[in-house]
MIFILO-308390 format. One record per residue (C-alpha): residue number from 1; residue in three letters; x, y, z. Coordinates in steps of 0.05 Angstrom, whole numbers, plus 32768, in hexadecimal, padded with zeros to 4 digits. Layout:
<recs>
i	aa	c1	c2	c3
NUM	ALA	X	Y	Z
...
</recs>
This chain:
<recs>
i	aa	c1	c2	c3
1	MET	883B	87D8	8743
2	ASN	887B	87F4	8744
3	GLU	888F	8812	8701
4	ASN	88DA	8830	8717
5	MET	8905	8803	8745
6	ASP	8946	882F	8733
7	ARG	8964	8827	877E
8	SER	898B	8870	8769
9	GLY	8951	8897	877B
10	ALA	8953	88BA	8731
11	ASP	891D	88CB	871A
12	ARG	88E9	88C0	8745
13	ASN	88B9	88D9	8770
14	TYR	88BA	88BC	87AB
15	LEU	8870	88D3	87CA
16	ILE	8850	88A1	8795
17	ASP	8877	886D	87B3
18	ILE	8864	8882	8809
19	PHE	881C	887E	87E3
20	ARG	8825	883F	87C8
21	LEU	8836	881D	8807
22	PHE	8801	8841	882A
23	PHE	87C6	882F	87FE
24	SER	87E7	87E8	87FA
25	ILE	87DE	87EC	8849
26	GLN	878F	87F7	8836
27	ILE	8797	87B9	8809
28	VAL	87AF	8798	884B
29	ILE	8773	87AF	8866
30	ILE	8740	879A	8839
31	HIS	8750	8751	883C
32	THR	8764	874D	888C
33	ALA	8726	8779	88A6
34	PRO	874B	879B	88E9
35	PHE	8707	87CA	88F2
36	LYS	86D9	879F	88EC
37	ASP	86BE	87A1	8933
38	ILE	86B5	87EA	8932
39	HIS	867C	880D	891D
40	GLY	867D	8856	8916
41	VAL	865D	8863	88C4
42	VAL	8696	88A2	88C4
43	PHE	86CC	8873	88D5
44	ASN	86B7	8842	88AE
45	ALA	86AE	886A	8874
46	ILE	86F0	888E	886E
47	VAL	8714	883E	8878
48	SER	86E0	8832	8838
49	LEU	86F3	8867	8816
50	LEU	873E	8861	881D
51	SER	873A	8813	8815
52	GLN	8715	8816	87D6
53	THR	874D	8856	87B2
54	ALA	877F	8822	87C2
55	VAL	877D	8800	877A
56	PRO	8761	8838	875B
57	PHE	879C	8854	876D
58	PHE	87D8	881F	8751
59	PHE	87B4	8822	870A
60	PHE	87B9	886B	870E
61	VAL	8803	886B	8723
62	SER	8816	8838	86F1
63	ALA	87EE	885B	86AE
64	TYR	880A	889D	86C4
65	PHE	8852	887A	86BE
66	TYR	8849	8849	8686
67	LEU	881F	8880	865D
68	ASN	885D	88B3	866E
69	LYS	8898	8888	865E
70	ILE	8868	885B	861C
71	GLN	8885	88A6	85FC
72	GLU	88CC	88B4	8615
73	SER	88DD	8868	85FD
74	SER	88C2	883B	85C6
75	ASN	88DA	8801	85E2
76	PHE	88BC	880D	862B
77	SER	887A	87ED	861A
78	SER	888C	87A5	8609
79	ARG	88C5	87A7	8647
80	TYR	8886	87C4	8684
81	LYS	8862	878E	8663
82	LYS	8898	875C	8670
83	LYS	889E	8771	86B3
84	LEU	8857	876E	86BD
85	LEU	885A	8726	86AA
86	ILE	8892	8710	86DB
87	THR	887D	8722	870E
88	TYR	8835	8701	8706
89	LEU	8853	86C8	86F1
90	LEU	8884	86C4	872B
91	TRP	884E	86D6	8759
92	SER	8824	86A7	8743
93	PHE	8850	8670	8747
94	ILE	8859	8681	8790
95	TYR	8812	867C	879F
96	PHE	8805	863E	8774
97	GLY	8841	8619	87A0
98	ALA	8825	863D	87E0
99	GLY	87D9	861C	87C5
100	PHE	87F1	85D1	87B5
101	LEU	880C	85DD	87F5
102	LEU	87D4	85E6	8821
103	LEU	87B7	85AA	87F5
104	VAL	87ED	857F	8811
105	TYR	87E1	8592	8850
106	HIS	87A9	8589	884E
107	ASN	87A9	8545	8834
108	SER	8774	8558	87F7
109	GLY	8763	8519	87CA
110	MET	8778	8519	8777
111	THR	873E	8539	8768
112	GLU	8744	8575	8793
113	TYR	878B	8577	876E
114	LEU	8764	8582	872E
115	SER	8736	85AF	8749
116	TYR	8763	85E3	8761
117	THR	8794	85D9	8721
118	LYS	875F	85E1	86EB
119	GLU	8747	8621	871C
120	LEU	8786	8640	8725
121	ILE	8792	8638	86CD
122	LEU	8751	8668	86C6
123	ALA	8758	8690	8700
124	PHE	87A9	86A4	86DF
125	PHE	8788	86B5	86A8
126	THR	874B	86E1	86C0
127	THR	8750	86F6	8702
128	GLY	8791	86E5	871F
129	SER	87B4	86AE	873F
130	SER	87A6	86C6	8782
131	PHE	876C	8700	8790
132	GLN	8795	873E	8790
133	LEU	87B5	872B	874D
134	TRP	8781	873A	8730
135	TYR	879A	8781	8726
136	LEU	87DB	875D	8707
137	VAL	87A6	8741	86E1
138	ALA	8783	877E	86BD
139	LEU	87C6	87A9	86B9
140	ILE	87ED	877C	868D
141	TYR	87A9	877B	8663
142	CYS	8799	87C6	865B
143	VAL	87E0	87C5	8650
144	ILE	87E9	879E	8611
145	ILE	87A0	87CA	85F7
146	THR	87B8	8808	860C
147	ALA	87F9	87F4	85E3
148	PHE	87E2	87DE	85A5
149	PHE	87B3	881C	85A2
150	GLN	87F4	8852	85B8
151	GLN	881E	8831	857B
152	LYS	87E3	8841	8549
153	GLN	87D9	887C	856B
154	LYS	8796	887C	8579
155	MET	8788	887D	85CE
156	ASN	8752	88A6	85C1
157	ILE	8731	8870	85A3
158	PHE	8742	8844	85DE
159	CYS	8730	8877	860D
160	ASN	86E4	8884	85EF
161	ILE	86E3	8836	85F5
162	SER	86F9	8834	8636
163	ILE	86BB	886D	8645
164	VAL	8689	883E	861A
165	LEU	8696	87FE	864C
166	PHE	86A7	8823	868B
167	SER	8654	884E	867D
168	LEU	863D	8809	8670
169	TYR	8654	87DE	86A5
170	MET	863C	881A	86D4
171	ILE	85F5	880B	86B7
172	SER	85FF	87C5	86BD
173	ASN	85FF	87CF	8710
174	HIS	85C5	87F2	870C
175	ILE	8587	87D0	86EA
176	PRO	8576	8781	86E4
177	PHE	858D	876E	86A2
178	GLY	85D6	879C	86A8
179	LYS	8605	8757	8696
180	ASN	85E4	874A	865E
181	ILE	85E9	878F	863F
182	LEU	8641	8779	864D
183	PHE	8629	8735	8624
184	VAL	863F	8706	865F
185	THR	8628	86E3	8696
186	GLU	863E	86BE	86D1
187	SER	8616	867A	86C6
188	SER	8659	8657	86C5
189	LYS	869C	8654	86F4
190	ILE	86BF	8674	86AD
191	LEU	8690	86A7	8698
192	SER	8692	86B9	86DA
193	ALA	86DB	86CA	86D1
194	PHE	86DA	86E7	869B
195	TYR	86AE	870F	86B6
196	ALA	86D1	8720	86E6
197	LEU	8708	8732	86B4
198	LEU	86E8	8759	8692
199	VAL	86CC	8789	86C6
200	ASN	8716	8791	86E4
201	LEU	8733	8797	8698
202	ILE	86F5	87DD	868B
203	ARG	870D	87F4	86D4
204	ALA	8752	87F1	86BE
205	MET	8744	880C	8679
206	MET	871E	8848	869E
207	TYR	875A	885D	86C6
208	PHE	8781	8861	868C
209	THR	875A	888A	8664
210	VAL	8759	88B5	86A9
211	THR	879E	88B1	86AF
212	TYR	87A7	88C0	865D
213	TYR	8779	8900	8666
214	PHE	879D	8921	86AB
215	ILE	87E7	8917	867C
216	LYS	87C5	893D	8640
217	TYR	87A9	896F	8674
218	GLU	87DE	896B	86A7
219	LYS	87F5	89B3	869D
220	VAL	87B5	89D9	86A3
221	ILE	87A8	89A6	86D8
222	LEU	87E6	89B1	870C
223	HIS	87CD	89F3	86FC
224	ILE	878C	89F3	8725
225	SER	8790	8A23	876E
226	LYS	87A4	89F1	87A8
227	ILE	8762	8A0E	87CB
228	LYS	8735	89F1	8791
229	ILE	8756	89B3	8799
230	LEU	874F	89A9	87DA
231	LEU	8706	89BA	87E1
232	ALA	86FF	8986	87A6
233	PHE	871D	8955	87D5
234	ILE	86FD	896F	880F
235	CYS	86B1	896D	87E3
236	SER	86BE	8924	87CE
237	VAL	86CD	88FE	8812
238	SER	8692	8925	882D
239	ILE	8665	8914	87F7
240	TYR	868A	88CA	8803
241	VAL	867A	88D0	8853
242	ILE	8634	88E6	8850
243	TYR	861F	88BB	881A
244	TYR	8632	8884	8844
245	TYR	861D	889D	8883
246	ILE	85DA	88A7	8867
247	ASN	85CC	885E	8843
248	GLN	85E8	8844	8889
249	GLY	862D	882F	8870
250	VAL	861A	8817	8834
251	ASP	8653	881D	8802
252	PRO	864C	8849	87CD
253	VAL	867F	882B	87A3
254	ARG	863E	8813	8771
255	GLU	862B	8855	876D
256	ILE	864B	8895	8776
257	PHE	8694	8876	8789
258	PRO	86B1	8871	8745
259	PHE	86B0	88BD	8731
260	LEU	86C0	88D1	8775
261	ARG	8706	889C	876C
262	VAL	8715	88C1	872B
263	VAL	870C	88FF	874C
264	LEU	873B	88ED	878D
265	LEU	876A	88C9	8760
266	VAL	8773	890F	8733
267	ILE	877F	8937	8770
268	LEU	87AB	8901	8799
269	MET	87CF	8900	8755
270	ILE	87D7	8955	8754
271	TRP	87EE	8951	8794
272	ILE	8823	891A	8793
273	LEU	883F	894C	8754
274	LEU	883D	8989	8773
275	ILE	885C	897C	87B9
276	PRO	88AE	898C	87B7
277	HIS	88C7	8950	87CE
278	LYS	8915	8924	87CE
279	LYS	8925	8909	8785
280	ASN	895E	88E1	87AC
281	SER	8953	88C4	87E0
282	ARG	896E	886A	87E2
283	HIS	894D	8867	881F
284	TRP	88FF	8877	8804
285	GLY	8910	8846	87D3
286	PHE	88F3	8812	8800
287	PHE	88AC	882C	8804
288	SER	88A0	881C	87BD
289	GLY	88BF	87D3	87CA
290	ALA	8899	87CE	8811
291	ALA	8850	87E1	87E6
292	ALA	885A	87B1	87B3
293	PHE	8871	8767	87D6
294	SER	8837	877F	8815
295	TYR	880C	8788	87D2
296	TYR	8817	8744	87BA
297	ALA	882F	8720	87F9
298	HIS	87F7	8734	8832
299	PRO	87CA	86F6	882A
300	LEU	8801	86C2	8823
301	ILE	881F	86D8	8862
302	ALA	87DE	86ED	8884
303	MET	87DA	869F	886C
304	ALA	8811	868B	888F
305	TRP	8800	86A7	88D2
306	ASP	87B7	8687	88CB
307	ILE	87D2	864B	88C8
308	LEU	880D	864E	88FE
309	LEU	87DC	8677	892C
310	PHE	879A	864D	8919
311	SER	87A6	8611	8907
312	ILE	87EF	85F8	8923
313	LEU	87F2	8621	8973
314	LYS	879F	8624	8974
315	ILE	87A6	866B	8986
316	SER	8764	86A5	8978
317	ILE	877E	86E8	895B
318	SER	8752	8720	8955
319	ASN	874C	873A	890C
320	LEU	8775	8781	8928
321	LEU	87B4	8752	8946
322	ARG	87AC	8723	8902
323	PHE	87B2	8764	88DA
324	ILE	87ED	8780	88FB
325	LEU	8816	8742	88F7
326	THR	880D	8732	88A9
327	LEU	881E	877B	88A7
328	THR	8859	8780	88C5
329	THR	8872	873E	88AA
330	CYS	886D	875A	8868
331	ILE	8892	8798	8876
332	LEU	88CA	8777	88A2
333	THR	88CB	874B	8860
334	ALA	88CB	877C	8829
335	TYR	88FB	879F	8852
336	ILE	892E	875C	885C
337	LEU	892A	874E	880D
338	TYR	8947	87A0	8800
339	LYS	8972	87A5	8821
340	TRP	8986	8761	8803
341	ASN	8985	877B	87C6
342	ASN	8987	8739	8792
343	ARG	8976	873F	874D
344	TYR	894C	8709	8751
345	LEU	8922	871A	8795
346	ASN	8922	8761	877A
347	LYS	88F1	8741	8745
348	LEU	88BA	8737	877B
349	PHE	88B9	8783	8782
350	LYS	88A3	8796	8741
</recs>
């Protein structure tokens, strides 16, 4: 998630770091549902729009920096893959350990331990060691695939494959036999996990493709008038909210949002690149670390609060308070780790 951990602030766009933190908060909102009891359709549509844009934004930013850096340095790809893998291994180890501690806490038997171990091994290579880590798994696979085509100077083939696969995926959501188009069924846990990996990878490849064309035509795109950009943004958001309202709160993710999401991501990236920003503020570097830590750690922290409040203290709290406790703990912990500046703990921010 964090492509550049240079604490000096050189050549760093901190607006991206701020948006990373903003969208990480949206992910915490998805998983803690603080606004569950608010029934305003327009409000819920906006929350849904922001939340569903979060991970795509992470893919878009990662792809933007990766595709730019790989052109500047021939060995950047291997270093980036190594960094992603280390981050994934570290957080996997943390969540594996937390899972086993839970089994001990519930006095589980050997059968549960064996079943959990098998599920962990499968999830590690497919859907992620924890549910939010699917992003890292898909990103690692996507970077490996992209690097192969980049070395062969065949990025156009990569883009064409991505577009075809994404088109098949979209069709598969609208016809009864759709999943057969992708030659995968969900008849078992293993096939279900690999199908989920396939879908996540298709999405990641599509965002890399969009970013590739964004970089290719960046000079032209950045010369689009601000009025047109603003109108495109207003139209995209309006279409989403109207569709959400007409369908009585049914999220239009499958039907129209993948296309609106691309428009919104491009608009957001244009704004980030055009708005003047400070490049040398060491304090702003905290935003990037807080974003990464909040994204990776929030399920663990939420679980810790649940055990403390519900299981031990027998206290019941609202989803909103649970969200506030989880997010506050994430930010404070990230700040402590950031100020500590330990070379090993910093790897949790990558």
